[in-house]
FILO-650932 format. One record per residue: x, y, z of N, C-alpha, C in turn; chain. Coordinates in Angstrom, 1 decimal. Each point is the difference from the previous one (the first is absolute). Layout:
PT     n_X     n_Y     n_Z    ca_X    ca_Y    ca_Z     c_X     c_Y     c_Z  unit
PT       X       Y       Z       X       Y       Z       X       Y       Z     A
...
This chain:
PT     n_X     n_Y     n_Z    ca_X    ca_Y    ca_Z     c_X     c_Y     c_Z  unit
PT    11.2    10.1     7.1     0.7    -0.7    -1.1    -0.9    -1.2    -0.6     A
PT    -0.6    -0.8     0.9    -0.8    -1.1    -0.5    -1.1     0.5    -0.8     A
PT    -0.6     1.1     0.3    -1.2     0.5    -0.7     0.4     0.2    -1.5     A
PT     1.3     0.4    -0.2     0.4     0.3    -1.4     0.1    -1.3    -0.8     A
PT    -0.1    -1.2     0.6     0.0    -1.3    -0.7    -1.4    -0.5    -0.4     A
PT    -1.0     0.7     0.4    -1.4    -0.5    -0.3    -0.2     0.0    -1.5     A
PT     0.4     1.0    -0.8    -0.2    -0.1    -1.5     0.7    -1.2    -0.6     A
PT     1.1    -0.5     0.5     0.6    -1.2    -0.4    -0.9    -1.2     0.2     A
PT    -0.6     0.0     1.2    -1.0    -1.1     0.3    -1.2     0.1    -1.0     A
PT    -0.5     1.2    -0.2    -1.1     0.2    -0.9     0.2    -0.5    -1.4     A
PT     1.3     0.1    -0.4     0.4    -0.5    -1.4     0.2    -1.5     0.0     A
PT     0.2    -0.6     1.1     0.3    -1.4     0.1    -1.1    -0.9     0.4     A
PT    -1.0     0.4     0.7    -1.0    -0.8     0.6    -1.4     0.5    -0.3     A
PT    -1.0    -0.9     0.1    -1.4     0.4    -0.1    -0.8    -0.6     1.1     A
PT    -1.2     0.4     0.2    -1.0    -0.7     0.8     0.5    -0.2     1.5     A
PT    -0.2    -1.1     0.5     0.3    -0.4     1.4     1.5     0.1     0.2     A
PT     0.8    -0.4    -1.0     1.4     0.0     0.2     0.5     1.5     0.1     A
PT    -0.6     0.9    -0.7     0.4     1.4     0.1    -0.3     0.5     1.4     A
PT    -1.3    -0.3     0.5    -0.4     0.5     1.3     1.0    -0.6     1.1     A
PT     0.3    -1.3    -0.1     0.8    -0.6     1.0     1.4     0.5    -0.1     A
PT     0.5     0.2    -1.2     1.4     0.6    -0.2     0.1     1.4     0.6     A
PT    -1.0     0.8    -0.2     0.1     1.3     0.6     0.0    -0.1     1.6     A
PT    -0.9    -0.8     0.5     0.0    -0.2     1.5     1.3    -0.5     0.5     A
PT     0.5    -1.0    -0.7     1.3    -0.6     0.4     1.1     1.0     0.0     A
PT     0.0     0.8    -1.0     1.1     1.0    -0.2     0.1     0.9     1.3     A
PT    -1.2     0.3     0.6     0.0     0.8     1.2     0.4    -0.7     1.3     A
PT    -0.1    -1.4    -0.1     0.1    -0.8     1.2     1.3    -0.8     0.1     A
PT     0.5    -0.4    -1.2     1.1    -1.0     0.0     1.3     0.7     0.5     A
PT     0.8    -0.9     0.6     1.2     0.6     0.7     1.1     0.4    -1.0     A
PT     0.1    -0.6    -1.1     1.1     0.3    -1.0    -0.5     0.2    -1.4     A
PT     0.4     1.1    -0.6    -0.3     0.2    -1.4     1.3     0.4    -0.7     A
PT     0.4    -0.8    -1.0     1.2     0.3    -0.7    -0.4     0.5    -1.4     A
PT     0.6     1.0    -0.5    -0.4     0.7    -1.2     1.1     0.0    -1.0     A
PT    -0.3    -0.3    -1.3     0.9     0.1    -1.1    -0.2     1.4    -0.6     A
PT     1.1     0.7    -0.2    -0.1     1.4    -0.6     0.8     0.0    -1.3     A
PT    -0.5     0.7    -0.9     0.7     0.4    -1.2    -0.1     1.5    -0.2     A
PT     1.1     0.6    -0.1     0.1     1.5     0.0    -0.9     0.6     1.1     A
PT     0.1    -0.6     1.2    -0.7     0.6     1.1    -1.5    -0.3     0.1     A
PT    -0.5    -0.7    -1.0    -1.4    -0.3     0.0    -0.3    -1.5     0.4     A
PT    -1.0    -0.2     0.8    -0.2    -1.4     0.4    -0.7    -0.8    -1.2     A
PT     0.7    -1.1    -0.4    -0.5    -0.8    -1.1    -0.4    -1.4     0.5     A
PT     0.3    -0.3     1.3    -0.4    -1.3     0.5     0.2     0.0     1.5     A
PT    -0.7    -0.9     0.6     0.1    -0.1     1.5    -0.3    -1.5     0.4     A
PT     0.5    -0.3     1.2    -0.2    -1.2     0.7    -0.5     0.3     1.4     A
PT    -1.1    -0.7     0.4    -0.5     0.1     1.4     0.4    -1.2     0.7     A
PT     0.7     0.1     1.2     0.5    -1.2     0.7    -0.3     0.0     1.4     A
PT    -0.1    -1.2     0.6    -0.2    -0.1     1.5     0.7    -1.2     0.5     A
PT     0.5     0.1     1.2     0.6    -1.2     0.7    -1.2    -0.6     0.7     A
PT    -0.2    -1.3    -0.3    -1.1    -0.8     0.6     0.5    -0.5     1.4     A
PT     1.3    -0.3     0.1     0.6    -0.5     1.2     1.5     0.3    -0.3     A
PT     0.8    -0.4     1.0     1.5     0.1    -0.2     0.5    -0.8    -1.2     A
PT    -0.6    -1.1    -0.2     0.5    -0.9    -1.1    -0.8     0.1    -1.3     A
PT    -1.1     0.8    -0.1    -0.8     0.0    -1.2    -0.4     1.5    -0.4     A
PT     0.2     0.3    -1.3    -0.4     1.3    -0.5    -1.2    -0.2    -1.0     A
PT    -0.6     1.1    -0.3    -1.2    -0.1    -1.0     0.1     1.2    -0.9     A
PT    -0.1    -0.3    -1.3    -0.1     1.0    -1.0    -1.5     0.2    -0.3     A
PT    -0.5     1.1     0.5    -1.5     0.3    -0.3    -0.2     0.3    -1.5     A
PT     0.7     1.0    -0.5    -0.2     0.4    -1.3     1.4     0.4    -0.7     A
PT     0.1    -0.2    -1.2     1.0     0.6    -0.9    -0.8     0.6    -1.1     A
PT     0.2     1.3    -0.2    -0.7     0.7    -1.1     1.0     0.8    -0.8     A
PT    -0.1     0.0    -1.3     0.8     0.7    -1.0    -0.9     0.7    -0.9     A
PT     0.3     1.3    -0.2    -0.8     0.8    -1.0     0.0    -0.7    -1.3     A
PT    -1.2     0.0    -0.7    -0.1    -0.7    -1.3     1.1     0.3    -1.0     A
PT     0.4     1.3    -0.1     1.0     0.3    -1.0     1.4    -0.4     0.3     A
PT     0.2    -0.6     1.2     1.3    -0.4     0.4     0.1    -1.5     0.2     A
PT    -1.1    -0.7    -0.3     0.0    -1.5     0.2     0.9    -0.6    -1.1     A
PT     0.5    -1.2     0.3     0.8    -0.7    -0.9     1.4     0.4     0.0     A
PT     0.4     0.9     0.9     1.4     0.5     0.0     0.8    -0.5     1.2     A
PT    -0.6    -1.0     0.8     0.7    -0.6     1.1    -0.2     0.7     1.3     A
PT    -0.9     1.1     0.0    -0.2     0.7     1.3    -0.6    -0.8     1.0     A
PT    -1.1    -0.8    -0.3    -0.6    -0.9     0.9     1.0    -1.0     0.6     A
PT     0.8    -0.6    -0.9     1.0    -1.0     0.5     1.0     0.7     0.9     A
PT     0.4     1.2    -0.3     1.0     0.6     1.0    -0.7     0.4     1.3     A
PT    -1.3     0.4     0.0    -0.7     0.2     1.2    -0.1    -1.3     0.8     A
PT    -0.3    -1.1    -0.6    -0.1    -1.2     0.7     1.3    -0.5     0.5     A
PT     1.1     0.1    -0.7     1.3    -0.3     0.5     0.4     0.9     1.2     A
PT    -0.3     1.3    -0.1     0.2     0.9     1.1    -0.8    -0.5     1.2     A
PT    -1.2    -0.4    -0.1    -0.8    -0.5     1.1     0.6    -1.2     0.6     A
PT     0.4    -0.9    -0.8     0.7    -1.3     0.5     1.2     0.4     0.8     A
PT     0.8     0.9    -0.6     1.3     0.5     0.7    -0.4     0.6     1.4     A
PT    -1.0     0.8     0.0    -0.4     0.7     1.2    -0.5    -1.0     1.1     A
PT    -0.8    -1.0    -0.4    -0.5    -1.0     0.9     1.2    -0.8     0.5     A
PT     0.9    -0.4    -0.9     1.1    -0.8     0.4     0.9     0.7     1.0     A
PT     0.2     1.3    -0.2     0.9     0.8     0.9    -0.7     0.1     1.4     A
PT    -1.3    -0.2     0.1    -0.6     0.1     1.3    -0.2    -1.4     0.6     A
PT     0.5    -1.0    -0.6     0.0    -1.4     0.5    -1.0    -0.9    -0.5     A
PT    -0.9     0.4    -0.9    -1.0    -0.9    -0.6     0.6    -1.2    -0.7     A
PT    -0.6    -1.1     0.1     0.4    -1.2    -0.7    -1.0    -0.4    -1.1     A
PT    -1.1     0.7    -0.1    -0.9    -0.2    -1.0    -0.9     1.3    -0.3     A
PT    -0.5     0.1    -1.2    -0.8     1.2    -0.4    -1.2    -0.6    -0.7     A
PT    -1.2     0.6     0.4    -1.2    -0.4    -0.6    -0.6     1.1    -0.9     A
PT    -0.8    -0.3    -1.0    -0.8     0.9    -0.8    -1.2    -0.7    -0.4     A
PT    -1.1     0.7    -0.3    -1.2    -0.6    -0.5    -0.3     0.8    -1.3     A
PT    -0.3    -0.8    -1.1    -0.3     0.7    -1.3    -1.3    -0.7    -0.5     A
PT    -0.6     0.8    -0.9    -1.2    -0.5    -0.6     0.4    -1.2    -0.9     A
PT    -0.9    -1.0     0.2     0.3    -1.3    -0.7     0.2     0.2    -1.5     A
PT    -0.7     0.9    -0.6     0.1     0.2    -1.5     0.8     1.3    -0.4     A
PT     0.8     0.5     1.0     0.8     1.2    -0.3     1.3    -0.5    -0.5     A
PT     0.1    -0.1    -1.3     1.2    -0.6    -0.7     1.3     0.7     0.3     A
PT    -0.1     1.3     0.0     1.3     0.8     0.2     0.5    -0.1     1.4     A
PT    -0.9     0.1     1.0     0.4    -0.2     1.4     0.5    -1.4     0.3     A
PT    -0.7    -1.0    -0.5     0.5    -1.3     0.2     1.3    -0.2    -0.6     A
PT     0.2     0.5    -1.2     1.4    -0.2    -0.6     1.0     0.7     0.7     A
PT    -0.3     1.2     0.6     1.0     0.8     0.8     0.5    -0.9     1.2     A
PT    -1.0    -0.4     0.8     0.4    -0.7     1.2     0.6    -1.4    -0.3     A
PT    -0.6    -0.8    -0.9     0.5    -1.3    -0.3     1.4     0.1    -0.6     A
PT     0.2     1.1    -0.8     1.3     0.2    -0.6     1.1     0.3     1.1     A
PT    -0.4     0.4     1.2     1.0     0.3     1.0     0.0    -1.1     1.1     A
PT    -0.5    -1.2    -0.4     0.1    -1.2     0.9    -1.1    -0.2     0.9     A
PT    -1.1     0.7    -0.1    -1.1    -0.2     0.9    -0.7    -1.3    -0.6     A
PT    -0.7    -0.7     1.0    -0.8    -1.1    -0.4    -1.4     0.1     0.7     A
PT    -0.9    -0.8    -0.5    -1.4     0.0     0.6     0.1    -0.7     1.3     A
PT    -0.8     0.5     1.0    -0.2    -0.6     1.2    -1.4     0.1     0.5     A
PT    -0.4    -0.4     1.1    -1.3     0.1     0.5    -0.1     0.1     1.5     A
PT    -1.2     0.2     0.6    -0.1     0.1     1.4     0.5    -1.2     0.7     A
PT    -0.3    -1.2    -0.5     0.5    -1.2     0.6     1.5     0.0     0.2     A
PT     0.7     0.4    -1.0     1.5     0.0     0.1     0.5     1.1     1.0     A
PT    -0.6     1.1     0.0     0.3     1.1     0.9    -0.3    -0.5     1.4     A
PT    -1.1    -0.7     0.2    -0.4    -0.5     1.3     1.0    -1.0     0.5     A
PT     0.5    -0.9    -0.8     1.0    -1.0     0.4     1.2     0.7     0.5     A
PT     0.4     1.1    -0.7     1.3     0.6     0.4    -0.2     0.9     1.3     A
PT    -1.1     0.7     0.1    -0.1     0.9     1.1    -1.0    -0.3     1.1     A
PT    -0.8    -1.1    -0.3    -1.1    -0.3     0.9    -1.3     0.7    -0.4     A
PT    -1.1    -0.6     0.3    -1.3     0.5    -0.5    -0.3     1.5     0.4     A
PT     0.2     0.3     1.3    -0.3     1.3     0.5     0.8     1.1    -0.7     A
PT     1.3    -0.2    -0.1     0.9     1.0    -0.6    -0.3     0.1    -1.5     A
PT    -0.3    -1.2    -0.6    -0.3     0.0    -1.4    -1.3     0.9    -0.3     A
PT    -1.0    -0.2     0.9    -1.2     0.8    -0.1     0.3     1.5     0.1     A
PT     0.8     0.3     0.9     0.4     1.5     0.2     0.7     0.5    -1.2     A
PT     0.9    -0.8    -0.6     0.8     0.4    -1.1    -1.0     0.1    -1.2     A
PT    -0.9    -0.9    -0.2    -1.0     0.1    -1.1    -0.8     1.2     0.1     A
PT    -0.4     0.4     1.2    -0.8     1.2     0.3     0.8     1.2    -0.5     A
PT     1.3     0.1     0.3     0.8     1.1    -0.4     0.2     0.0    -1.5     A
PT     0.1    -1.2    -0.6     0.2     0.0    -1.5    -1.2     0.3    -0.7     A
PT    -1.2    -0.2     0.5    -1.3     0.2    -0.7    -0.1    -0.7    -1.3     A
PT     0.4    -1.3     0.0    -0.2    -0.8    -1.1    -1.5    -0.2    -0.3     A
PT    -0.4     0.3    -1.2    -1.4     0.0    -0.3    -0.3    -1.1    -1.1     A
PT    -1.3    -0.4    -0.1    -0.3    -1.0    -1.1     0.5     0.5    -1.3     A
PT     0.5    -0.9    -0.8     0.5     0.4    -1.3     1.5     0.4     0.0     A
PT     0.6     0.0     1.2     1.4     0.2     0.1     0.8    -1.3     0.4     A
PT     1.2    -0.1    -0.4     0.8    -1.1     0.4     1.1     0.6     0.9     A
PT     0.4    -0.8     1.0     1.0     0.4     1.0     1.3    -0.6    -0.6     A
PT     1.0     0.9     0.0     1.4    -0.4    -0.5     1.0     0.2     1.2     A
PT     1.0    -0.8     0.0     1.1     0.2     1.0     1.3    -0.2    -0.7     A
PT     1.0     0.7     0.5     1.4    -0.2    -0.4     0.8    -0.3     1.3     A
PT     0.6    -1.2     0.0     0.8    -0.4     1.2     1.4     0.6    -0.2     A
PT     0.6     0.2     1.1     1.4     0.5     0.0     0.3     1.1    -1.0     A
PT    -0.6     1.1     0.3     0.2     1.1    -1.0     1.5     0.5    -0.1     A
PT     0.9    -0.6     0.9     1.4     0.4    -0.2     0.5    -0.5    -1.3     A
PT    -0.6    -1.0    -0.5     0.4    -0.5    -1.3    -0.6     0.8    -1.1     A
PT     0.8     0.6    -0.9    -0.6     0.9    -1.0    -0.9    -0.8    -0.9     A
PT    -1.0     0.7    -0.5    -1.0    -0.6    -0.9     0.6    -0.1    -1.4     A
PT    -0.6    -0.8    -0.9     0.5    -0.1    -1.3     0.1     1.4    -0.7     A
PT     1.0     0.3    -0.7     0.1     1.2    -0.7     0.2     1.2     0.9     A
PT     0.3    -0.2     1.2     0.2     1.2     0.9     1.3     0.7    -0.4     A
PT     0.0     1.3     0.3     1.2     0.8    -0.4     0.2     1.1     1.1     A
PT     1.1     0.6    -0.1     0.3     1.0     0.9    -0.8     1.3    -0.3     A
PT    -0.2     0.9     1.0    -0.8     1.1    -0.3     0.6     1.0    -1.0     A
PT     1.2    -0.2    -0.4     0.6     0.9    -0.9    -0.2    -0.4    -1.5     A
PT    -0.7    -1.1    -0.2    -0.3    -0.5    -1.3    -0.9     1.0    -0.7     A
């Protein structure tokens, strides 16, 4: 099933991000897919970093379906999934200049954070382990949403 999602990644990413997204697709524990008429039009790759923290590796939406709220719904679904498993915060890293991704996450209540803040919360060793799992690279900003039980701005039910 996951192999059938590779074309979606190829339409959404280039370069090192495409290579990493393909590798992550095969390794990540959870992949949630948005379907329209049975065809995958978006996906979210997710991982639990610990009992209390989740991580959104990627959200990808096919170019022809962007701007229709699919990415937002995938993100809300991810927050709901992490919340139901007991997470109290969710992280994501996005390219500093990726306007669309930053708007998506910030619009759902994420805020910028950094290694120092993660280290204060979890301790240096656990923060290092978390950062290694997140693979935050130069040019990306780390975002966090606390208490994902609280709906993000503009959230809606899946039937919208």
